C-alpha positions as CSV (number, residue, x, y, z in Angstrom):
1,M,143.5,179.8,239.4
2,A,144.4,180.6,235.9
3,R,146.4,183.7,235.1
4,R,145.0,186.0,232.5
5,A,147.3,186.7,229.6
6,R,148.4,190.3,229.1
7,T,146.9,191.9,226.1
8,D,148.5,194.6,223.9
9,A,146.4,197.3,225.5
10,D,147.8,196.4,228.9
11,M,151.3,196.6,227.7
12,K,150.8,199.9,226.0
13,M,149.3,201.3,229.2
14,K,152.3,200.2,231.2
15,R,154.6,201.8,228.6
16,R,152.8,205.0,228.8
17,K,153.1,205.2,232.5
18,R,156.9,204.5,232.3
19,T,157.5,207.1,229.7
20,S,155.6,209.9,231.4
21,K,157.5,209.2,234.6
22,K,160.7,209.2,232.7
23,R,160.0,212.6,231.1
24,E,159.0,214.0,234.6
25,F,162.3,212.8,236.0
26,D,164.4,213.8,233.0
27,I,164.7,217.5,234.0
28,N,165.9,216.6,237.5
29,R,168.6,214.3,236.1
30,Q,169.7,217.0,233.6
31,V,169.9,219.7,236.3
32,N,172.1,217.4,238.4
33,I,174.4,216.7,235.5
34,A,174.6,220.4,234.6
35,V,175.5,221.3,238.2
36,R,178.2,218.6,238.5
37,T,179.8,218.9,235.1
38,G,179.0,222.4,233.8
39,K,179.1,225.9,235.2
40,T,176.0,227.1,237.0
41,I,175.0,230.0,239.3
42,I,172.9,229.1,242.3
43,G,170.9,231.6,244.2
44,S,168.7,234.6,243.3
45,K,171.2,237.3,244.4
46,S,174.0,235.9,242.4
47,L,171.8,235.4,239.4
48,L,170.5,239.0,239.5
49,K,174.1,240.2,239.4
50,Y,175.1,237.9,236.6
51,I,172.1,238.5,234.2
52,N,173.8,241.5,232.5
53,T,177.0,239.6,231.5
54,N,175.2,237.8,228.6
55,D,176.8,234.5,229.5
56,L,173.7,232.7,230.7
57,Q,172.0,230.2,228.4
58,V,168.9,229.4,230.5
59,I,167.4,230.4,233.8
60,I,165.4,227.9,235.9
61,L,162.9,229.2,238.5
62,A,161.2,227.1,241.1
63,Q,157.5,226.9,241.3
64,N,157.4,228.7,244.7
65,C,159.9,231.3,243.7
66,P,158.8,234.7,245.2
67,G,156.7,236.8,242.9
68,N,158.9,239.9,243.2
69,L,162.0,237.9,242.3
70,K,160.3,236.5,239.2
71,E,159.2,240.1,238.2
72,R,162.8,241.5,238.7
73,I,164.3,238.7,236.6
74,E,161.8,239.1,233.8
75,T,162.2,242.9,233.7
76,L,165.9,242.6,233.5
77,I,165.7,240.1,230.7
78,N,163.0,242.1,228.8
79,A,165.2,245.2,229.1
80,K,167.8,243.5,227.0
81,E,166.5,243.5,223.5
82,A,169.2,241.3,222.0
83,N,170.1,237.8,223.3
84,R,167.1,237.2,225.5
85,I,167.7,234.4,228.0
86,P,165.0,231.7,228.1
87,I,163.3,231.1,231.4
88,Y,162.1,227.6,232.4
89,H,159.6,227.4,235.2
90,Y,160.5,224.3,237.2
91,P,157.3,222.4,238.0
92,N,158.3,221.6,241.6
93,S,159.2,223.5,244.8
94,S,162.6,225.0,245.6
95,W,163.4,222.1,247.9
96,D,163.0,219.8,245.0
97,L,165.2,222.0,242.8
98,G,167.9,222.0,245.5
99,T,167.6,218.2,245.7
100,A,167.9,217.8,241.9
101,A,171.0,220.0,242.0
102,G,172.5,217.9,244.7
103,K,172.5,220.6,247.3
104,P,171.1,220.3,250.9
105,H,169.1,223.6,250.7
106,M,166.4,225.4,248.8
107,I,167.2,226.9,245.4
108,A,164.7,229.4,244.1
109,A,166.6,230.4,241.0
110,L,169.4,228.7,239.0
111,G,171.3,230.0,236.0
112,I,173.2,227.8,233.6
113,I,176.3,229.3,231.9
114,N,177.7,226.0,230.5
115,P,175.6,222.9,230.6
116,G,178.6,220.5,230.6
117,D,177.7,217.0,229.7
118,S,173.9,217.4,230.2
119,S,171.4,218.0,227.5
120,I,169.3,220.4,229.6
121,L,168.9,222.9,226.9
122,N,167.2,220.3,224.7
123,V,165.0,219.2,227.6
124,V,164.0,222.8,228.4
125,T,163.1,223.6,224.7
126,Q,161.1,220.3,224.3
127,Q,159.0,221.0,227.4
128,K,158.3,224.6,226.5
């Protein structure tokens, strides 16, 4: 049996699949690097206490974050007229956010004070 030669269209399709998967995984990798090398706040109670200090650069909320928690965070941020903190809605569950952060538990809300070596701020602004 003769093997069919790959055409340019086949190669482009393979490249597209790889790049879309890379973009999907990029946020997970950047969250992990930020947690390891930067300063982060993990957990909704800690995050609610820390919002008023103006040190947060971005807030990441899991897809299945409770609705009342989302509302409380958004109202606290909207109450501050200056220096609004961007909110990134993580596309996966809180278990996946915990795994991306390298923790063995669920994380519904994560705040980043200092991203460290990661470029998570760039990734978040690109996907917005």
